[in-house]
C-alpha positions as CSV (number, residue, x, y, z in Angstrom):
1,M,27.6,16.3,67.8
2,N,30.6,16.7,70.2
3,T,33.1,14.0,69.6
4,D,35.6,15.2,72.3
5,V,34.2,13.0,75.1
6,G,37.3,12.0,77.0
7,V,40.0,9.4,76.7
8,T,38.4,6.3,78.0
9,G,34.8,7.3,78.9
10,K,31.6,6.4,77.2
11,S,29.2,8.7,75.6
12,S,26.2,9.7,77.6
13,M,24.1,8.8,74.6
14,D,25.1,5.2,73.9
15,G,27.9,3.7,76.0
16,G,29.7,2.5,72.8
17,S,33.4,1.8,72.4
18,A,35.9,4.6,71.7
19,I,38.1,5.0,68.6
20,H,41.6,6.5,69.0
21,F,42.9,9.0,66.4
22,K,46.4,10.4,65.9
23,G,46.8,13.8,67.5
24,G,44.8,12.8,70.5
25,W,42.3,10.5,71.8
26,K,38.9,11.0,70.2
27,K,36.0,8.7,70.6
28,F,33.7,8.4,67.5
29,R,30.3,6.9,68.2
30,V,29.8,4.1,65.5
31,D,26.2,3.4,66.2
32,G,25.3,7.0,65.9
33,L,27.0,7.2,62.5
34,Y,24.9,4.2,61.4
35,D,21.7,6.0,62.4
36,W,22.7,9.1,60.6
37,L,23.5,7.2,57.4
38,I,20.2,5.4,57.5
39,F,18.3,8.7,58.1
40,M,20.0,10.4,55.2
41,G,19.5,7.4,52.9
42,G,15.8,7.3,53.6
43,A,15.5,11.1,53.1
44,M,17.3,10.9,49.8
45,S,15.1,8.0,48.6
46,A,11.9,10.0,49.6
47,L,13.2,13.1,47.7
48,L,14.0,10.9,44.6
49,L,10.5,9.4,44.7
50,V,8.8,12.8,45.0
51,W,10.9,14.1,42.1
52,A,10.1,11.1,39.9
53,L,6.4,11.4,40.5
54,W,6.5,15.1,39.8
55,R,8.3,14.5,36.5
56,I,5.7,11.9,35.4
57,G,2.8,14.1,36.3
58,S,4.1,17.4,34.9
59,S,5.5,16.2,31.5
60,D,4.7,13.8,28.6
61,Y,6.3,10.9,30.5
62,T,3.2,8.8,30.9
63,M,3.7,5.1,31.6
64,E,2.8,4.3,28.0
65,A,5.3,6.9,26.8
66,L,8.0,5.5,29.0
67,K,7.3,2.0,27.6
68,I,7.4,3.3,24.0
69,R,10.6,5.2,24.6
70,A,12.2,2.2,26.1
71,N,11.0,0.0,23.3
72,P,10.7,2.0,20.1
73,L,8.6,0.7,17.2
74,P,10.3,-1.2,14.5
75,Q,11.3,1.0,11.5
76,K,8.7,-0.7,9.2
77,C,5.8,0.2,11.5
78,Q,6.7,3.9,11.6
79,V,4.6,6.2,9.5
80,S,6.3,8.0,6.6
81,N,6.2,11.7,6.6
82,N,6.4,12.2,2.9
83,G,2.7,11.2,2.2
84,D,3.6,9.0,-0.7
85,S,3.4,5.6,1.1
86,G,2.4,2.9,-1.4
87,V,2.7,5.2,-4.4
88,V,5.6,4.4,-6.8
89,D,7.3,7.0,-9.0
90,W,5.6,5.4,-12.0
91,D,2.2,6.5,-10.7
92,K,3.4,10.1,-11.1
93,G,4.6,9.7,-14.6
94,S,3.2,10.0,-18.1
95,E,2.9,6.2,-18.7
96,N,0.2,6.0,-16.1
97,Y,-3.1,6.4,-18.0
98,F,-4.7,8.1,-15.0
99,N,-2.4,11.1,-15.9
100,D,-3.5,11.2,-19.5
101,P,-6.3,13.8,-20.0
102,E,-7.4,11.9,-23.2
103,V,-8.4,8.9,-21.1
104,G,-11.9,9.6,-19.7
105,Y,-14.6,7.7,-17.8
106,T,-17.5,8.6,-19.9
107,I,-19.4,7.1,-22.8
108,G,-18.7,9.0,-26.1
109,K,-15.0,9.3,-25.4
110,P,-13.4,6.1,-26.7
111,I,-10.1,4.9,-25.2
112,K,-7.4,3.9,-27.7
113,D,-5.0,1.1,-26.8
114,W,-6.8,0.3,-23.5
115,D,-5.4,-3.2,-23.2
116,R,-1.8,-1.9,-23.3
117,M,-2.6,0.8,-20.8
118,R,-4.2,-1.6,-18.4
119,R,-1.4,-4.2,-18.8
120,K,1.2,-1.5,-18.0
121,W,-0.7,-0.5,-14.9
122,L,-0.9,-4.1,-13.7
123,Q,2.8,-4.6,-14.3
124,Q,3.5,-1.7,-11.9
125,H,1.1,-2.9,-9.3
126,P,1.8,-6.7,-9.1
127,H,0.1,-7.1,-5.7
128,L,-3.2,-6.3,-7.5
129,K,-2.8,-8.8,-10.3
130,N,-5.1,-11.8,-10.7
131,Y,-3.7,-14.7,-8.6
132,G,-5.6,-17.9,-8.4
133,K,-8.8,-16.6,-10.0
134,P,-9.7,-13.5,-11.9
135,R,-10.7,-10.4,-9.9
136,V,-14.4,-9.5,-10.2
137,L,-16.1,-6.2,-9.4
138,M,-19.9,-6.3,-8.9
139,V,-21.6,-3.1,-9.9
140,S,-25.2,-2.2,-9.1
141,G,-27.3,0.8,-8.3
142,S,-30.6,2.6,-7.9
143,Q,-32.1,6.0,-8.1
144,S,-30.8,9.0,-6.0
145,T,-34.3,10.0,-4.8
146,P,-36.5,8.1,-2.2
147,C,-38.7,5.4,-3.6
148,K,-42.4,6.0,-4.3
149,N,-43.3,2.6,-2.9
150,P,-43.5,3.1,0.9
151,I,-41.4,0.0,1.5
152,G,-39.3,0.4,-1.6
153,D,-36.2,1.7,0.1
154,H,-36.4,-1.0,2.7
155,L,-36.5,-3.6,-0.1
156,L,-33.6,-2.1,-2.0
157,L,-31.6,-2.2,1.3
158,K,-32.3,-5.9,1.6
159,F,-31.4,-6.5,-2.0
160,F,-28.1,-4.6,-1.4
161,K,-27.4,-6.6,1.7
162,N,-27.9,-9.8,-0.3
163,K,-25.3,-8.7,-2.8
164,V,-22.8,-7.7,-0.1
165,D,-23.2,-11.0,1.6
166,Y,-22.4,-12.9,-1.5
167,C,-19.4,-10.7,-2.4
168,R,-18.0,-11.1,1.2
169,L,-18.3,-14.9,1.0
170,H,-16.5,-15.0,-2.4
171,G,-13.9,-12.3,-2.2
172,I,-15.6,-10.0,-4.7
173,D,-15.5,-6.2,-4.6
174,I,-18.7,-4.3,-5.0
175,F,-19.6,-0.7,-6.1
176,Y,-23.2,0.5,-5.6
177,N,-24.1,3.8,-7.3
178,T,-27.1,6.1,-6.8
179,V,-26.4,8.9,-9.3
180,L,-26.6,9.3,-13.1
181,L,-23.1,9.4,-14.6
182,E,-24.6,10.5,-17.9
183,E,-27.7,12.6,-17.3
184,H,-29.4,11.7,-20.5
185,M,-28.9,7.9,-20.1
186,Y,-31.7,7.2,-17.6
187,T,-33.6,4.0,-16.5
188,F,-32.1,0.8,-17.9
189,W,-29.5,2.7,-20.0
190,A,-27.8,4.1,-16.9
191,K,-25.9,0.9,-16.4
192,I,-23.7,1.3,-19.5
193,P,-21.9,4.5,-18.5
194,L,-21.5,3.1,-14.9
195,V,-19.9,-0.1,-16.1
196,R,-17.7,1.9,-18.5
197,A,-16.5,4.2,-15.6
198,A,-15.9,1.1,-13.4
199,M,-13.5,-0.3,-16.0
200,V,-11.3,2.7,-15.8
201,A,-11.5,3.1,-12.1
202,H,-10.7,-0.6,-11.5
203,P,-8.0,-1.8,-13.8
204,E,-7.3,-4.7,-11.4
205,A,-10.7,-6.2,-12.1
206,E,-10.8,-8.7,-15.0
207,W,-14.5,-8.9,-15.0
208,I,-17.3,-6.3,-14.3
209,W,-20.5,-8.0,-13.1
210,W,-23.6,-5.9,-13.5
211,M,-26.6,-6.8,-11.4
212,D,-30.0,-5.0,-11.4
213,S,-31.1,-3.7,-8.0
214,D,-34.1,-6.1,-8.0
215,A,-32.1,-9.2,-8.5
216,A,-31.2,-11.5,-5.5
217,I,-28.5,-14.1,-5.3
218,T,-30.3,-17.2,-3.9
219,D,-27.5,-19.7,-4.0
220,M,-24.7,-18.4,-1.8
221,D,-22.6,-21.5,-2.5
222,F,-22.4,-21.1,-6.2
223,E,-19.2,-19.9,-7.8
224,L,-19.1,-18.2,-11.2
225,P,-17.4,-20.6,-13.6
226,L,-15.0,-17.9,-14.9
227,E,-12.6,-20.6,-16.2
228,S,-15.3,-21.5,-18.8
229,Y,-15.3,-17.9,-20.1
230,E,-11.7,-17.7,-21.3
231,N,-12.7,-17.2,-24.9
232,Y,-15.5,-14.7,-24.2
233,N,-15.7,-11.0,-23.4
234,M,-19.3,-10.8,-22.4
235,V,-21.7,-13.4,-20.7
236,V,-25.4,-12.9,-20.6
237,H,-28.3,-15.2,-19.8
238,G,-30.0,-16.2,-23.0
239,W,-30.7,-18.8,-25.7
240,K,-29.3,-18.8,-29.3
241,H,-32.4,-20.2,-31.0
242,L,-34.5,-17.4,-29.4
243,V,-32.1,-14.8,-30.7
244,Y,-31.2,-16.0,-34.2
245,E,-34.4,-17.9,-35.1
246,K,-37.2,-16.3,-33.1
247,R,-35.6,-12.8,-33.1
248,S,-37.2,-12.2,-29.7
249,W,-36.4,-9.2,-27.6
250,V,-36.8,-11.5,-24.5
251,S,-34.3,-14.1,-25.9
252,L,-31.8,-12.8,-23.3
253,N,-31.9,-10.6,-20.2
254,A,-29.6,-7.6,-20.0
255,G,-30.4,-7.0,-16.3
256,I,-27.4,-9.2,-15.3
257,F,-24.2,-9.7,-17.3
258,L,-20.5,-10.2,-17.0
259,I,-18.2,-8.1,-19.2
260,R,-14.4,-8.3,-19.5
261,N,-12.3,-5.3,-18.7
262,C,-10.7,-5.0,-22.1
263,E,-10.6,-2.8,-25.2
264,W,-13.2,-5.0,-27.0
265,S,-15.7,-4.1,-24.3
266,I,-14.9,-0.4,-24.4
267,K,-15.7,-0.4,-28.1
268,F,-18.7,-2.6,-27.7
269,M,-20.3,-0.3,-25.1
270,E,-19.8,2.7,-27.4
271,R,-21.7,0.8,-30.1
272,W,-24.3,-0.5,-27.7
273,S,-25.0,3.0,-26.2
274,S,-25.3,4.5,-29.7
275,M,-29.0,3.6,-29.6
276,G,-29.5,5.3,-26.2
277,P,-31.5,8.4,-25.2
278,Q,-28.4,10.6,-25.2
279,T,-28.3,10.5,-29.0
280,S,-30.2,12.5,-31.6
281,H,-31.5,9.4,-33.3
282,F,-33.1,7.8,-30.2
283,D,-36.5,7.7,-31.7
284,A,-35.2,6.3,-35.0
285,S,-33.4,3.6,-33.0
286,G,-36.7,2.6,-31.3
287,K,-38.4,2.1,-34.7
288,L,-35.4,0.2,-36.0
289,L,-35.5,-2.3,-33.1
290,T,-39.3,-2.8,-33.4
291,D,-38.9,-3.6,-37.1
292,A,-36.1,-6.0,-36.5
293,L,-37.5,-8.0,-33.6
294,S,-40.6,-10.1,-33.9
295,D,-42.3,-9.6,-30.5
296,R,-41.4,-6.0,-29.5
297,A,-44.6,-4.0,-28.8
298,F,-43.2,-0.6,-27.5
299,K,-41.6,2.3,-29.3
300,D,-38.7,3.5,-27.2
301,S,-35.2,2.1,-27.7
302,D,-34.1,-0.1,-24.8
303,D,-30.8,-1.7,-23.9
304,Q,-32.0,-5.3,-24.0
305,S,-33.5,-5.0,-27.5
306,A,-30.4,-3.2,-28.7
307,L,-28.2,-6.0,-27.5
308,V,-30.3,-8.6,-29.3
309,Y,-30.2,-6.4,-32.4
310,L,-26.4,-6.2,-32.4
311,L,-26.2,-10.0,-32.1
312,L,-28.5,-10.3,-35.1
313,K,-27.2,-7.6,-37.4
314,E,-23.5,-7.4,-36.3
315,K,-22.9,-11.0,-35.3
316,D,-19.5,-11.2,-37.2
317,K,-18.2,-8.2,-35.3
318,W,-19.5,-9.0,-31.8
319,G,-21.2,-12.4,-31.7
320,D,-18.2,-14.7,-31.3
321,K,-17.2,-13.0,-28.0
322,I,-20.7,-12.9,-26.4
323,L,-21.8,-16.1,-24.6
324,L,-25.5,-16.8,-24.2
325,E,-25.3,-18.7,-20.9
326,H,-28.1,-21.1,-19.8
327,S,-26.2,-23.9,-18.1
328,Y,-27.2,-22.4,-14.8
329,N,-29.5,-19.6,-13.7
330,L,-27.4,-16.5,-14.1
331,N,-30.8,-14.8,-14.4
332,G,-33.6,-16.9,-12.9
333,Y,-37.1,-15.7,-13.6
334,W,-38.8,-15.2,-10.2
335,I,-42.1,-16.7,-11.1
336,E,-40.4,-20.1,-11.7
337,H,-38.5,-20.2,-8.5
338,V,-40.1,-18.5,-5.5
339,G,-42.5,-21.4,-4.9
340,T,-39.8,-24.1,-5.0
341,Y,-37.6,-23.0,-2.1
342,E,-38.9,-25.4,0.6
343,D,-38.8,-28.5,-1.6
344,I,-35.2,-27.6,-2.7
345,A,-34.1,-27.0,0.9
346,K,-35.4,-30.5,1.8
347,K,-33.3,-32.1,-0.9
348,Y,-30.2,-30.3,0.5
349,E,-31.2,-31.5,4.0
350,I,-31.4,-35.1,2.8
351,V,-27.8,-35.0,1.5
352,E,-26.6,-33.4,4.7
353,K,-28.1,-36.2,6.7
354,E,-26.2,-38.7,4.5
355,H,-23.0,-36.7,4.8
356,P,-23.1,-35.0,8.3
357,I,-19.9,-33.1,7.7
358,L,-21.9,-30.7,5.5
359,N,-23.9,-29.8,8.6
360,Q,-20.8,-29.2,10.8
361,R,-20.3,-25.7,12.2
362,H,-17.4,-23.8,10.7
363,A,-16.0,-20.3,10.2
364,E,-17.6,-18.2,7.6
365,K,-14.3,-17.9,5.8
366,M,-14.5,-21.6,5.2
367,S,-17.8,-21.4,3.5
368,T,-16.5,-21.9,-0.1
369,E,-14.6,-25.0,1.0
370,Y,-17.8,-26.5,2.4
371,A,-19.7,-25.4,-0.7
372,E,-17.3,-27.5,-2.8
373,L,-17.9,-30.5,-0.6
374,R,-21.7,-30.0,-0.9
375,K,-21.4,-29.7,-4.7
376,A,-19.5,-32.9,-4.9
377,Y,-21.9,-34.9,-2.7
378,M,-24.9,-33.6,-4.6
379,G,-23.4,-34.4,-7.9
380,F,-23.3,-30.9,-9.2
381,D,-19.6,-31.0,-10.0
382,K,-19.9,-33.4,-13.0
383,K,-20.1,-32.5,-16.7
384,V,-23.4,-33.7,-18.1
385,D,-25.4,-33.5,-21.2
386,A,-28.1,-30.8,-21.8
387,A,-31.0,-33.0,-20.7
388,R,-29.4,-33.9,-17.4
389,E,-28.3,-30.3,-17.0
390,A,-31.9,-29.1,-17.1
391,E,-32.8,-31.7,-14.5
392,I,-30.0,-30.6,-12.2
393,N,-31.1,-27.0,-12.5
394,K,-34.5,-28.0,-11.1
395,E,-32.9,-29.8,-8.1
396,R,-30.4,-27.1,-7.2
397,R,-31.0,-23.6,-5.8
398,S,-31.3,-20.9,-8.5
399,F,-28.1,-18.9,-8.5
400,V,-30.0,-15.6,-9.1
401,T,-33.7,-14.8,-8.7
402,H,-34.6,-11.7,-10.7
403,F,-37.8,-9.9,-10.0
404,T,-38.3,-8.6,-13.5
405,G,-41.4,-6.5,-13.8
406,C,-42.0,-6.1,-10.0
407,Q,-40.4,-2.6,-9.7
408,P,-39.8,-2.7,-5.9
409,C,-38.8,1.0,-5.7
410,S,-41.6,2.7,-7.8
411,G,-44.2,0.0,-7.1
412,D,-45.4,0.4,-10.7
413,H,-45.3,-3.3,-11.4
414,N,-46.1,-5.0,-14.7
415,K,-49.9,-5.5,-14.7
416,I,-49.5,-9.2,-15.6
417,Y,-48.3,-9.7,-12.0
418,K,-50.2,-9.1,-8.8
419,R,-48.5,-6.7,-6.4
420,E,-49.0,-9.1,-3.5
421,N,-47.2,-11.9,-5.4
422,C,-44.3,-9.6,-6.1
423,M,-43.9,-8.5,-2.5
424,K,-44.3,-12.0,-1.0
425,G,-41.9,-13.4,-3.6
426,M,-39.2,-10.9,-2.8
427,E,-39.5,-11.6,0.9
428,R,-39.3,-15.3,0.4
429,A,-36.3,-15.1,-1.9
430,L,-34.4,-12.7,0.3
431,N,-35.0,-14.8,3.4
432,F,-34.1,-18.0,1.6
433,A,-30.8,-16.5,0.7
434,D,-30.4,-15.0,4.2
435,N,-30.8,-18.5,5.8
436,Q,-27.7,-19.6,4.0
437,V,-25.8,-16.7,5.4
438,L,-27.2,-16.8,9.0
439,R,-26.3,-20.4,9.2
440,N,-22.7,-19.4,9.7
441,Y,-23.8,-17.4,12.7
442,G,-26.0,-20.1,14.2
443,F,-29.5,-18.8,13.3
444,K,-32.3,-19.3,10.7
445,H,-35.6,-17.6,9.9
446,D,-38.7,-19.2,11.4
447,N,-40.1,-19.5,7.9
448,L,-39.5,-17.7,4.6
449,S,-42.2,-15.2,5.3
450,S,-40.8,-14.2,8.7
451,D,-38.0,-11.8,9.8
452,H,-37.9,-13.5,13.2
453,V,-35.0,-15.9,13.6
454,T,-34.2,-18.7,16.1
455,P,-31.0,-20.5,17.0
456,I,-30.1,-23.7,15.0
457,S,-29.9,-26.7,17.3
458,S,-29.2,-29.4,14.8
459,F,-25.6,-28.9,13.9
460,Y,-23.4,-32.0,13.5
461,I,-20.8,-32.3,16.2
462,P,-18.2,-34.9,15.1
463,F,-17.5,-36.5,18.5
């Protein structure tokens, strides 16, 4: 632009005032300068915007990346690069029994000083110690091949779901196995090497709880009275007089038991399994058991008869630490229970009408708290004599319903039962238990023989 426009004249462009400079009169057009500055400012802003957009689109500067770089994660949330997060130096040392090749998982390889080893491990992992109540690991399993019974696998799945439901409600871990850990210890003997391996794999568990695959938990409220077992290392459903007086092989049921994770148990399982099919004297053991027990009519050695035999013949060594539990149905015989579910449910409903809070909706995580309330209102929390105890067990839901002899997988049920009764009984028991779980989700089965469910409309609303 030509600024030499005369001394006193106006620009032909804008008629603005003139500015005088030393060395001569020069007129600078102020308004034109403003326009130029605005134009250049806009151009520079546009260039900066284009550059910024190009940088975002052509590099790793996404909006999320920009946010993260502006606000980096706290140090405690950043992932360690050394791969040893949560593993202490002790875990890599010789005091950790997992690093001792002499400590094995299998039957036939006894562990010496197991209590000390486990205690040391717990001391180094205090976050896994027993706080409040002892930790329990439920262990169960079934065969690795498909069931012969066309609906056998479906039934086993429902039995497994039943166990998972109970464990979730009560904070219990569960391990379900489908392979033989000791190839020669088949059928009912297979549980012993599995329980033995679980003890080593889970030093944090105080109790291992074995449950046969054909057993259902039918009282989801019931809590194992572990505080009553402080002086025992094994708990099995049974009766003393049937063991020691009648010498009956059905005086107890080895299909469900609790065993403490301790050195006593390691030694006991070695002795128990010594009558199993993996030994050279299996046939001789079968004859020994038949001779010792009054009502045993088969020749092969079995785990249940062997357990009764050890109580009879080696009571001084093992008997004081084995509790024969019958104060509740740790192992309820299915024939006695599957026809009682509707009547028992009505008794619970009567109490809920008297105490509406029991029928109030609540979070599933609060189930154990409501179960304690229900137990108190129904009078199940009081210590009573043996006669009253037997009456209460008829009024309350059976903790476990065990389908002994029904063989849901193979279908080769005991001939004293009708197949139809076994199948219907399992369906009823599983749906009876499932109603207690589904209630937390607002549904129930139409009836105990139906898989169809409907919403519950009778919940108590306290206002």
